[in-house]
Every structure is written in C-alpha cells, then in structure tokens.
N, C-alpha and C positions, 0 to 999 in steps of 0.2 A: 503494501500499499504506497511506502515511504515513497515510490518510485513517481507516483501521482503528482506528491507534493513537490520533486522535481520537475516535473513536466507540466505544470501550472508556474512555479515562480524561476525557472532558469531562464535565462538570455535564450530568443525566440521561442519560450515556452507559449502555452495556451495562453496567458495573460498577456503577453505581447502580441500574440498573432491577433487576438479579439478587439485588442485598444494598442495599436502601432504607436500612440503616442504616449503610452505609459512608460516611464521610467524605473530601470531596474533599482530596487533600495536594499542595499547590504543590510544583512541581519533577517531580514522577511522570511526567505528558505529556511534559514536557522531556527525561528520561534514556530512556524509552521511545522518544523521536522519534529521538536520536543514537546510542543501542544499533542501531536500525534501519538508519540513514544509516553507522556503520561496517563492519556486515556486510554491505549492498550495494555498498559502495564498496569493500570488502574490507582498510579499514585497522584500524588499532588504535585501540583507546579507552579511555582512563581517566576511572574516574568515582568521587569520593569523595562518597559520597551520605549526610546525616546519621540517624540512628537515627529510626523512625518515617516514614519516606518513604516505604517500601512498594517499594524496589529489587527485588525477588522479583518481582512482578510487573511493574515496568516493565523486567526483562530477559526475562521468563520470554515475555509476549506477543511481541514482536519476534523474538525466534528463534523461536519457534514459524510467527508468520507467513514469515520467511524460508524457514524450512526447507520448509515445503509449498509456495511459491509456486517455490522454486527444485528441490523435490524433492531437498535435502540433509538431511545430518546436523547437527546441532549439539551439543555437550557443554555441559551446565551441572555444573561441580565447585564444591565446598564445603570449607572447612577442618573440618569438623566434623560425624559422623556423625547428630548431633541436625540439624540442619539439613539434610541430605541427606533425612534421612525426613522431615522436615516437608515438604519440597519435594513427593515423590513421595506422600505418602500423604495431604496436605490440599490443597497450592497447586497440583498438577495438575489432580486432581477439580474443586476449585472453578473454575479458569480454563477447563477443559472444559465444563463447565456453563455459563460466562459466554457461551462462545463456540460454543455448540451452535447448528448452524443456518449459523452464519458461516465457521467455519475451524475445520474438524476434524485431531486431531491426535494422535498417540499417543507415551507416554513409556515409559521401560524403566529401573527402579534396576538399575545395574551394580554388582555386588560381583567381589573378587579368586576366583579358583580356591582359594585357601584356606578360602574359606568354604563350600564346598562338598561334600557326602561323596562320593566316588569309590566307584561300585557295584563293581568289578573288585576293589578292594583290600577292600572291606568283605564280598565273599563270598568272595574266597579266604581272609579274614582269619578267617572263620565256618567254611571248610571242613579249615584247617589243623590238622596233629596237634599235640600237644604244646602246646594252645593257651595254656594260663595262661603257662606258659616264655615266650610272646610277648611280654604286657606289659610294657613299660618300666618301669611302676610295679607293684606287685604290688596296689595299691589301685584299679586300672584294672579290673579282673577285678567288680569289683561294678556298674562302669556299662555295661559290653559288653553283657551281655543287653539290658538298658533300651534300649539306642540298634538292637542288630539287632531286638527284638520291633517298634520302631517303623517299622525299614524292611520286613521282612516282612511286617507286617499292613497295610502300604499307606497307610500313616498319613503318610509323608511326600508333601508336594506341591511344595514347592520343593528341598526337596534340602539345605537350608543350616542352617548349625551354630545361626541364632537361631529356628527351629524346633523346637529339641529343648528340651524345657520346664526343663532345668534344664542348669548349667554344666557342660560336658565337659572335665575337663582335657586340658591341652595336649598331654601324654605319651601321651594314649591319640590325641587328636584331628589328629598329625602322623602316625600310620598310617594313617589314614581317608580324610584331604583328597586332595581332587583338584590334588594340586601339581603345575605342567607339568612339573618332569623326570623324571615316571615316568609321563605319560601318553599314551598310543599313540595317540591321536586318531583319525582314522576308520578305522584298525585294529585296535581296540579292541575286542570281541564286544558290549560294552554300550553302543557308543557312538550308537544309536539314540534308547536311556534316559536316557541319561546327563545328570543335572540342571544341569552346567555348561554342556552344550550346547545343552541345550534353553532354559537363559537366554540363550544367545549367539543364537538363533535367534530369540528375542523383540527383540533389537536391532536386526535386520534389519527391523522393520514400523515402528521407533519413530524420530521425526523428533527428538526430544530424547532424550537420554543421560545420566541423574542418577547423578553419582560424587561421588568426594572425592579432595581433594588428591594423599592419598596413594598411593591406586591410580591416579591419572591421571601421574604422575609415575614412579610401578614400569612401568606400560605403554610411558610414553616412554624410559625406560631401555633396555627390550627393543626398541624400536624403532631405537632410535640404536646398539645393538649389533650388531642386523642389519643396518642401513645399512652399518655399520663391513665389516663378514663380506661384505657383497658387493660393496663395492668393493674389498676386499683381494681375493676371485674375481678380480673383472674385471681388477685389473694383473695377478696372476699367469697368469690366461689368455693377456693381451695378451704377458707374458713366455715363455710356452710358444711362442705363436705364432709369436712373434720367431726361436724357433731351428726353426723347421719342424717341431714335434711337434702332434700332434691330441689333444685332449683334449675329454670331454664337456662338454655343456654345463651350467654349474651353475644349479640352481633357486632361485629365494628362499624366504625359511621361509613356512610354513602360514599362512593368517592365524591359523590357532586357537593361534599362538604369541602372537599380541596379545589382552591382556582386552577393550579396546576394539576395534569395529569401526573400519572408516577414518570418519574425519568432516572436517567443512569449517569449521567455525568452533568457537572454543570460547568461556565465557563462565566468569571466575572471579568466584567470590562469596567473602568473607571473603577477600581477592587479599592483605591484610597478610602472611601467612605463607607465600605460596607460594614465597619465597628459600628459608627453612627446608626446607621439603618436598622441592624439588629438590636443594638439597645433601645432605641425608639418602639421596637415593635414585642419588646418583652419589659416595656414600661407600664405601669397601673396608672392610670389617672383618675381623680376625682376633682369635678370641675361644677359651675353654674350652668353651662352650655350644657353638659351630657345629660344635668337634671333637666333642666328644659325641655330638652330635646327628648328624652323619656317621657313628662307629664305631656306633652304636645299630642305625641304619638298615640299613648294610651287613650287621649281625650278624643284625638280623631276619630279612632278607630271604634270606641264604644259609644257614641253620644246616639240620640235616635237617629235614626235614617243611616247613620255613619257606614263603613266602609265594612264593617264585621256584620250590619244588620242586627247587632243584640235585641232583644226581644224585651228585658226587662230595663225601664229606665232607672230603676232605685240602684240597682249596681252601679250603673253610669254616675247616679249621684255621689255614691259612695266613695267610688275611685276619686273622681274630680275633687272631694273633699278633700280626702287622705293627702291628693299631691297639691292639693293648696296649702295645706297645715307645712305638708315639707317643704313646699320654695319658700316659704315665710321663714322657718326655721333656718333654713342653709341661708339664705338671705343674713340673716343674724348672724350666726356661723361662721361664714367668711368674712364679712367686713367686721365682726369681734376679733376676727384672727389675725387682719392686716393691721388693725389697730394696735395689736399687741406686739407687733414690731413694724411700728409706724414710718421707721424709717430705713429701713430695709427692703428691697426689691426683690432678695433671693435669702430664704432662711434655711437652713440643714438642722435637720434634728437628730440630734446624737444619741439620744436616750428615750425608751418606750413613754406615753402618757406624755408628750410635752406640751399637750393642750386638754381641753375638755372637750369628750366626746356626745354631743348631743343631739347626733342624728342616726346612729347605729339602729338603734331600737325601733324606731319611726321608719327608717329605711325596710328592716326587717317583718314588720306590719304590713307595708306597703307589697312587697314581694309576697307575703303570706295570701295577700286579698286575691294579688293576680293568681296565685297557684289555685287557688279555690274557686277562681272564674272560669280557670283552665278545667278542672275536675267538673264545671257542671255546663261544659260547651255545649252545644248542639250540632256540631258537625267539625271536622278534620280540618278545615281552615280558620275557626276558632280557637280550635285547641293550638296551634301552631302558630300564629300569630302570639296568643295569648302566653304561650309559652317562652316568646322569645321575647316580651317584655318582662317576664317573671326572670328570665335570664339577663337580661341587662340591669335590672334593680338589683340584682342579687352581685353582680361586679361591680356596679358602683359602690355595693356597701362593703364588699371587699378591698375597693383600693381605698378607700377611706382607712377600714380598721388596718390594713397593709403597713400604713405610716405612723397610725397612733399605738400598734401593738409593736410596731419593727419586727417580725417574727422570723427574718433571716438573718438578723444583726448584721455585722459587718461584710456579708456577702451583698448588701442593696445599700445605695445611699436613700435616703428618705428626706424631704423637703418640701418646702411651699414656696411658690413662685409668685409674688405680689406684685408685680409691675408697677403700675403706678396709682394700685392700690383700689381702683374699681372693680366693681363685681365680677368683671365679666372676664377679668384678670388674674383672681387671685384661685390657686392650683394647689392641690396638693398631690405629690408624684413618689414614685420609687422606681428605682432603675436597679438593674442586675448590674454592679461593680463591673464582672466579669464576664463576657459571653461565649467563652472559650467551651465550654462546659456544653451549653446549648449546640454549639457549631459542630463540637465533635461526636455526641450522643445522635443528633437529629441530622447530621449532615455528612461530615466527613469521615463517618465508618460506615458507610453507606454506600456513599458514589465517590470517583476521583472529582478533583476542584482542579479549576487553572484559575488564578488570579494573575491580572495585568493592569497596569496602568504606567502612564510617563512617572507617577513617582509613587515608589512604593518602598517601605524600609522595613528590614528586619524588624524590630520590636512591633509593629502595628502585626504583621504574619503571626509572630507567636503569640500574640492577644487574643489572634482569631482560633487559638488552637492548633497552628500549625505548627510544631516544632521543629521539624526536620524536612520541609520540602526540598524538592530540586528546585534550584535558585538558576535564573538565566539574566542577564544583563546586555538589552541591546541597544547602542546609543543613538540618538538621532543621527538622519546623513544630512539633516542642512547645514549649512555652510555660515555657522557665527561667527568662524574668525574674519569673514568679510562684510558678512551682513548686519553685523549687531555690536553694541558697545555695550559694556556694563560699566555706568558710570555710580563712583565712590567718592563722592565730595570730601575734597582734602580739609575744608574747614567747617564742618559740619560739627556742632556745638552736641553735648551726649543727651540722647534720648532720656532721660529721668526723670520721675516726679517732681525732685527737687530743681528740676531746671528746665519743667514744660512750658512756661511762657516764651524762654528765650529760644526755645526750640521752638513753639509754635510760629514765631516771628520769621524764624530760617527757615522754615518751611513754607509758609507764606510768600516769603522772598525769593527762595529757590525754585518753586513751582512758577510764578511769574516769569522766572527769567528763561526757565528750562522749553516752558511752554511758547515764549515768543520765539526761541531758536526753531525749535518744530513744527511751528505754523501750526499750532492747535494741534488737532489729532492726537488727544493723550486721553489715556486713561489717569487718575490720580487716584490712589487706591488706599485706604486706612483700614485700622484695625480698631477702630472705636468711630463711633455717631458723633460724638462729642466734637471728637478732634477734627470729625470732615466738617460739621457745621462751623468751627471757629475757623478754619484755613479758608472756607467757601465765603465767610463774611470780610478776614481780611485781603483778599485777592481776584474775589469776583469783579467787580467794578472796572480793575485793572486787565483783565481778559477782556471784558466784554468792550473796553474804549480799543483794547488790541483787532477787535474785529473777529472773536472766537465767541461762536455760542455756548454758552454752560450750560448745561445739565448735571442736575445733581439726584442722587438714590433717595425714594422717596417721596420726591414730587409727583413722579407717575409711575406706573407699571412698569415693571423691570423688561418686558419685551417692549414696550413701548418706546421706553428710553435710548435702547440697544437699537433699535430702528430708528429713531430719530438720529442718533449719533453716526449712521452707516449715510443715512442721507445726506446729511451737513456735511461731510468729508472734511470739516475742520474744526470740529466740536472739542468741549473739554468736557471730559463727564469725571465728576468727584463719586465715589462710592466705597461702599464696604461689604462685607462677607459675599456674600453671593457674586460678585462681580471677580472674585480671587481666582475663582473656577469656571468651568461650562460654560464659557462665552467665548466664541468665535468672530474674528474682527479681522477677515484677510484683506489684506491691499493695503492701501494710501492712507489709508479713513484712519488705521492705528499705526503712529510711527513710534510713539512714548507711552511708555508708561513707567511712573513713579512708585513704589513701594515707599510708604512713609517710614514705616515702623516696621522693625522684625515681627513677623505675627505669632507672638505667645500668648497663647489660651489665658483668658481668664482665671486666676488658679480662685476665685470665689463660685465659682460655678460648680455647686453641689457632687456631680458626675465625675468633675475632674480631681475633685478635693480627696475624693474616696479611692480612687483609682491612686493616685499619688500615697495615699495613706498606705494602701494595700502593698505597695510597693516598698514604702518603709517597712513595713513587718516582714518582709520578706529578705531583709536585708539590702536592698538596689536602692541605689541614688535614684530618686524619680526626677529629677530635672533631668538628669542625662537620659534615664530610660522610656522617659514619657513626654515630658514638654518640650524638650530638645528636638527629638526627632519629630512630633507633630509640627513643630513648627517650622522645623527643615520643610518638611513635604508641603507645606499651604506657602511657603516662601517660592517654593520652584512650579506650584501653580500660578503662582501670580507673575513668575516670569515668563512662564508659556501662553500667557495672554497674547502676546506680542508675536510672534512668530511661530504662524500655523500653516506656512507652506514654505515651497523654495524660494519663491521670490518675495515673503517679506523680508521687511528690513527695519530697523530702527535703535532704539536705545533703550535698554531697563535703567530708572536709578533708583538706587538703595539709600537714602536720605538718613539711615540708622546708622550714627558713629559705632554702635556696637560689632558689627561685622567686622569692620578692623580692628577694633580697639581691645576687644574681648577675645579670650582663648577659645571658646566654643564659634566663635565667628567662622573658624576654619573647617567648621561641618556645614556651615551652609555653603561657603565656596566650594567645597570641594564638591557639594551635589548638585550645584547649579551646572545649566551648560557652560562651553569652552569659550564663551564671549570676552574677547579682549578688554582688560580693564582700564579705566580712564578714570582722572582724579579733578578735571579743572573743566569750568565752561568753554574754557577756548577748545578743548578738546572736544566737546558735544559739538562747536559750532563747524569745525572742522569737518569732523564726521557727514553731518548735516550735507555740507558741500559738497562731501568727495558723493555721498549718495545721489544728489542734483547732477554732478556729471556722470554718474552712472548712468541714472535715468535717460538724460541727454543723447549720451549715445547708445543706448538701446533704442530710443523713438525713430535715431537717423540710421538703424540698422549696422551701426558698425560695433565691432569687439569690444569691451572696456577690460583693460588691466589691473585688476586689484593691485594695489602696492601694498606691500610685506609691513604689517605693523609692527613697529621696535619701540617701544617705550623707553624711555630717556633714564637714566638710573636717577636723573633728580626728581621726575615723576614716580618713581615706585618706592623710592627711601623718603622722599619728603609729604607722602600723602598725609603722613600719619605720624604721629610721635616714634622716634624709632625706641622709646623706654615701653611702650604701650602694645609691641609686637612680639608676641612670643608665642610660636605654635610648636606641637608637636610634631606637625605632617607639612613640611612647606610644600607638598606636592599639590596643596591647595591654590598656589600661587603658578598660575600655569603660562606666565609670559615665555615666549620664546628663549629669554636668556637674560641672567640678572647679571652679566658681567662683575661678578665676585661682590655681589653688594648682600648676598645672601648672610655675609659673615656678619655684614650692621646690622641686618635686620634680628638677628638670633641673640641679639645683646637682651640679657634678662634686667629684670629691675635691682 
C-alpha cells in the first residue's frame, strides 16, 4: 500500500498529473508514509507539520487507503468549522478526482443533532393551538412562517440550520432542532424521513467521516457515560444474581444515541486545541440560562394546547409553579453568591461547602415531579420528552452539588464565574484537571490516533495520555529567509506590571511607526482586552490620519471584521484571543503582524491553577512543564497568521523584551520559523523597500535575486544589553554567522 503513497506524491505522480501547477513539497510524502504506518500498526503518531507542507492531503491519502483496504472507517476531526468545510467541499472532491480509477472512497460530513430540524417537533409546532403564545420570544413569530414555508414547499434538502437563508433566532431554533433528549428514534412516525438519521445513513457508506473537535468530544462523552452505565448495570446484575434473584438482561444504548457511527481510527488536525475541547466536554456547569431553558421547555411542552397535548391542566400548573419558585430562588442564590465575592470575576473553591446550598432540595422536587408525570404519561412521545426533561433537571442538580461537595477533590477544579456580576454571567463549574484518563480509556486503548498541527509540544501530547507516541517533525517549505523578518526592537522597555504605563506608551508609539512603514495591512495582537483598548485609544487617531482604516475586535462579529479587513486592503486590525489562530489572510492585505506581549496564560484561571498545582504535587516545575510550552505554542500560532502561502511576505514584530532578556526566551525563539532577526526600524523599512523592489520586478516579468541577509555584529550584540543574554542553547540564534560575537553574548551576570 505504501506504493500508492509514492504514486500520489512523487514527482510526476498522480497529484502532479491531475494538477500540473502543483509544486512538490518536501516532507509531504514522508508524513503520508508515517501516517499509513501508524494506522497499519495501530500505533499513535504525533506530527508537527509546518505551514505550507500540505498536511491535509498527507493524512487524507493514507486514511482513505487504510479505510478502503481494511473496510474500516476513519474519523478526520478539525479544530475549526472553516477547515472542516474546506476538507469536505474542496479537498475531498480534489482527492477523489486524483485517485479516480485507482482508489474509490466516500466521505461524509458529520454535524451534531442540534444542527438539524426535527420534523416531529416542527409538525407539532405547526398544528399546536395558541401558537403565538408558544414562542419563547415574541419576535420569533416573524421567522416561524418563513421556516415552515421552506419545509412544506420541500425546499429543504439536508434539513440543517445552514440551509436556511437567514440567521434563525436561538430561542426559536431550540424548539425545532433534533436534540437527543426528546428523540423517539425508530419509534418516531417521521423516522424514515428524519433529516438527522438520513445524514447518519450516509455515514454507513463512507470510509472517512469529517467532523470537528467539539462534536467529536461531545460524542466521546456520550460514549463514556454509556460505558459507565453498562458497567454499573453489570455490577448490579452480578449483585442480584449473588442473592439468587432473577433480573432481565440489560440492553446497551441504541447506536442512535451516538452522533458518530463506530470508527476504527482518528486523525486530529489542528491538534493543539484538543485538550481544551476535551476539557470543555467533561465540564459540568450550573447557570441561570440552563435553568431558564429547562423551565421554558417544560412549560411549552405541558401547557394546554402545547406540543405534548397534555390532558390535565393541573399538572401544567403544578410544574409551572415549581419552576417559578425555583427560578426565584436561583436568582437570589446566584446574585447573593456574586455579592459574596463582589470584587472577583472568578472564584476558585478549594474546600467543600464554601457557600450555602439553598437549591438542591428544590431541584430534586422538580425532578421527582417530572418523573411522576412520566409514569402517568399516555404515550411514548410524552414519556420520552418528560424523561428528557427529568434527566436535564437531574444533571443541573448534579452540577450544583459537584461544586458544593467537591467529590473528586484535587482531580477536579471547582469555581464560580462571576463576570460583571450580572445574573446571566454567574456560573458554577467543575472541570477535570487531567483528560488523560478519559482519552486513554475511551479512545487511545481502542483505536490508533494521529495528532497533527503546525504547533505541537511533547508536554501537551503527554497530558493527552500519549506517553510514548511516534514523533515526526516536518518543517515548513516556505522561504522565511527571504520573505520574512522577525523584528525584536532593541529599545523595548520591560513588559512588567511595575512598568505597564511606560510599556503601553512604547507599544502605542511603535505600532504607529511600524504601521506607517508597512502602509497599514497589519494585525496588532494583544493578550488582554484592556491592553488592546488602551492602545486603540492612544494611536487610532494617528493611524486614521495616515489613512489606514482601523478595525477593533468586539465592535463587530469576527467574520465581519475579517471580511472588512481583506476588502480594505490597507486596514489595521486590533484584536485578542481568537485572532491568534485559525485566521487566514493570504496576499498583500496582511504584511505586518505585531505580537505585543508573550502570550502567557492568565494564572488566575481555575483550570490553569489546578493543573499547575498538580504538577507541583508530582515534583515538576509548573512553569517549565505547562505555562511556558503553552505560551510557546500560542506565539507560534500568532506568527503563523502572516505567512500562509509561498507568495506571502512581511514582518513579524514581537515587542516583548523578555524574548531576548530572559533565559526562557530561547525556547520561544527556537520554536519559531527561521526568519532572520532585525532590531531597528530602519531595518524594517529597508525590508519593506526590498519587498517593493521584488514586487516591481515580478510585475515586469523580470527575475529578482534576493540579496543574502547578513546581520552586522553591532546589530547582533547591541540589540539588548550583553549582561541580560544567557542561553543554554545558542542554536536559538540562527543567523548565518556570528563572527566571534558568541563569546561576548555568553557573558554571565
């Protein structure tokens, strides 16, 4: 089978035959071979694949080959919806064309239940009396006839939310979607026409299932809960038998409970984020919004003329009364909790019973009443819906008690999110400190797993439960030496709390200077919203006066900002968090990326604290084992926003002096792509001038010879005070020649 890998990627191979403009990418063949070996030997593989390698084809080809040859199914999971859609709509069709007549395979896009319309609910909603009163929000009445028209005129094909040509209000969509708790599965009269199960049927004929991390781990959480339930039932069965009692055999959950069909291997692309996705799926939360959703759903279902057609109005009155009291007490409980820590946005609980629990008994009473109604239900639909409502109430109560009693001790982090102390922002949560156990028991012991990303670290892979995977590192084929410069200013002040005003003034001034040189076309990326706003206030007028459109994260939706940035062609975007990764702006619209500070995680976040404390208990250094590797990956993600293809050029600026003045700075520099380093604004201007010359030559159809970059001794040695530079590993300094200056640079304090 390895011969097919060579046949696809080799010079003159299938890929080049079908796409003559395709350029050979060193390392792509090697990665594809190693992915196939891992799948064949059922071993785990971690691949750090540099930007531009073509890693998508490098795992799709061996995954398809393995699946077809062994009649198995491989899941491809991505971190972003954008990449998921690109794979299913662009990469898969291209690969099927390349392999036509050689290897035939099918792929299916897998979406969660919540993306699909439930025909039973939609039909019942359409037939219900007092329809306007059923709407959770009055404005939803305007959207409902438009959706109903799409359905009854048979304009739906997939029946998913993306097929609707306008944004459906969440308050309306939750009454129409195919959520699992209320699904009757094969007992539903609309089962054969169900949009979700028709999509599920497509999975059965597919060798590749394309999904995203959020959905994958949600499915894994369901599988884990099902496995625990089956183990519990088997234990109970053995105990009954031990006492001589006869019990009925318990059946496993229906496969319809799972979103993904059974699979035989998994490839995680954008794998740097899967620890966060896994943690989120195993996090229990208690919040006002979840309770309001439950109360409104129960009220909508049970009211006279409602979707369940419940016959006794007294039952509805009793449930409505219970939820009214519960909502009142919950409002008092959460606001009192926030006032108890009125100066904190996040509060970590370290001891059980850190607050007074005034809700659990009432939640139990609501759960019992829902169970009672389920027992007297008149049909299967009523039983299913009331069972789902009861289960959600029980889960809410368990989430609250989890934080109150802290039953798992140090294995979990328990906290309150207060936000700005508004009712809807106050939440209680508990998260596992480590996801290694979940990953090992429910995934790694069952199927081979391939992790790939432009940014991976051994520490992250180990925390996922992969203690000894096979490692492969394939560098980017991009010409960083000629197309890029890494600007580390020689005159930057310390980025410390004691120096924040001076540093903020420096940042604002240097951003304005850099943007003037780059003629706009810049991302300015921060690690805090406050610092971003401060810089915008200080320099936005100056930038606007120069003619550069200024965009600020938070003023518009992320996708809108990105579209406007590319449309302007010379804009300056100030952003935090989500713009550090998963943003693709190829071409001249982005030529400067300024990373203001090294992206160390906020140490006050409860889950970060708990993980660092666990490392301390293990006798390991939390900074070196957790904080630093996380920050290194984050910085590399930020760097990757600039160069997205072989034609991209520009400057990356890191304004944080610690990358040079601190010993740990060597770890950052060693992991960044090999862009030559510069330290003065004159060098930034000279480089952009060089890029202009190259562009002019290209437009005239002339060849352009890139001059060799040779930093002067003065630039190298004087960029920071000699006394502040002390590295264990000078390989972090990758200039072609030091001319003896390394002796001076190794002077210790």
